[in-house]
C-alpha positions as CSV (number, residue, x, y, z in Angstrom):
1,M,-59.7,-262.8,-39.1
2,M,-61.2,-264.6,-42.2
3,I,-58.8,-266.6,-44.2
4,D,-59.4,-267.2,-47.9
5,E,-58.9,-271.0,-47.7
6,S,-58.5,-271.5,-51.4
7,A,-55.8,-268.8,-51.6
8,V,-53.9,-270.4,-48.7
9,V,-54.2,-273.9,-50.3
10,E,-52.9,-272.5,-53.6
11,Q,-50.0,-270.8,-52.0
12,F,-49.0,-274.0,-50.2
13,L,-49.5,-276.1,-53.4
14,E,-47.3,-273.7,-55.3
15,L,-44.7,-273.8,-52.6
16,A,-44.8,-277.6,-52.5
17,R,-44.5,-277.8,-56.3
18,G,-41.6,-275.3,-56.2
19,T,-43.4,-272.9,-58.6
20,S,-44.1,-269.9,-56.4
21,S,-42.8,-266.6,-57.5
22,S,-39.4,-265.5,-56.2
23,L,-39.5,-262.6,-53.8
24,I,-36.8,-260.7,-55.7
25,S,-38.8,-260.8,-58.9
26,F,-41.1,-258.2,-57.2
27,L,-38.2,-256.0,-56.3
28,P,-36.2,-255.2,-59.5
29,A,-32.9,-253.4,-59.1
30,F,-33.0,-249.7,-59.6
31,E,-29.3,-249.6,-60.5
32,D,-26.2,-251.8,-60.1
33,A,-24.8,-252.4,-56.6
34,V,-22.3,-249.8,-55.5
35,T,-19.5,-250.2,-52.9
36,V,-19.2,-247.3,-50.5
37,P,-15.7,-246.0,-50.8
38,E,-13.2,-247.0,-48.1
39,T,-15.7,-249.5,-46.7
40,S,-16.9,-253.0,-47.4
41,T,-20.5,-251.8,-47.5
42,I,-22.5,-252.6,-50.6
43,V,-25.6,-250.5,-51.4
44,R,-28.3,-252.0,-53.5
45,T,-31.5,-250.0,-54.5
46,H,-34.7,-251.6,-55.6
47,F,-38.2,-250.5,-56.4
48,L,-41.5,-252.3,-56.2
49,A,-42.5,-253.9,-59.5
50,H,-45.9,-253.1,-61.2
51,D,-48.5,-255.4,-62.4
52,A,-49.9,-255.5,-65.9
53,N,-52.2,-252.6,-65.1
54,G,-49.4,-250.4,-64.0
55,A,-50.3,-250.6,-60.3
56,P,-47.7,-251.5,-57.7
57,A,-47.6,-255.3,-57.2
58,V,-48.2,-255.0,-53.4
59,E,-50.4,-258.1,-53.1
60,Q,-48.1,-260.2,-55.2
61,L,-45.2,-259.1,-53.1
62,A,-47.1,-259.9,-49.9
63,G,-47.8,-263.4,-51.3
64,A,-44.1,-263.9,-52.2
65,M,-43.1,-262.7,-48.7
66,A,-45.6,-265.2,-47.1
67,S,-44.0,-268.0,-49.2
68,A,-40.5,-266.9,-48.1
69,A,-41.6,-266.9,-44.5
70,M,-43.1,-270.3,-44.9
71,D,-39.9,-271.6,-46.5
72,F,-37.9,-270.2,-43.5
73,C,-40.3,-271.2,-40.7
74,I,-41.8,-274.5,-41.7
75,A,-39.7,-277.7,-42.4
76,R,-40.0,-278.9,-46.0
77,S,-41.0,-282.3,-44.7
78,K,-44.0,-280.9,-42.9
79,I,-45.1,-279.1,-46.1
80,E,-44.7,-282.3,-48.1
81,R,-46.7,-284.3,-45.6
82,A,-49.5,-281.7,-45.6
83,Y,-49.5,-281.7,-49.4
84,A,-49.5,-285.6,-49.5
85,E,-52.5,-285.6,-47.1
86,Y,-54.3,-283.1,-49.4
87,E,-53.6,-285.2,-52.4
88,E,-54.8,-288.4,-50.7
89,T,-57.9,-287.0,-48.9
90,R,-58.6,-283.6,-50.6
91,S,-58.9,-282.3,-47.1
92,T,-57.2,-278.9,-46.5
93,A,-56.9,-279.4,-42.8
94,A,-53.2,-280.2,-42.7
95,I,-52.5,-277.3,-45.1
96,V,-54.5,-274.8,-43.1
97,S,-52.8,-275.9,-39.9
98,L,-49.5,-275.0,-41.6
99,N,-50.9,-271.5,-42.2
100,E,-51.9,-271.3,-38.6
101,L,-48.4,-272.3,-37.6
102,T,-46.9,-269.7,-39.9
103,C,-49.2,-267.0,-38.4
104,A,-48.2,-268.1,-34.9
105,V,-44.5,-267.8,-35.7
106,S,-44.9,-264.4,-37.4
107,G,-47.1,-263.0,-34.6
108,D,-50.2,-262.6,-36.8
109,A,-52.2,-265.1,-34.8
């Protein structure tokens, strides 16, 4: 599998900066949440947002999901160390290794 290194680096840099898009921004609510009568169940409906051209924002959602998985699977300190190494050396090796770690955890390896 070919990995677009520049895209991976940018995703990690956005995550390290705290500027990556929120997952929920790609899934706007269809209507307000509804409680199912006589239960404590809450139902929320969402739809997939569209990009500026009117196409479903599938790739943007996938990127946001990757960032969410990274947030969950990789310790913030490891991300910060990889970013610091990139800033110091301009080598993407540590950042790419985080991507490989994420893929191994998610089963995409």
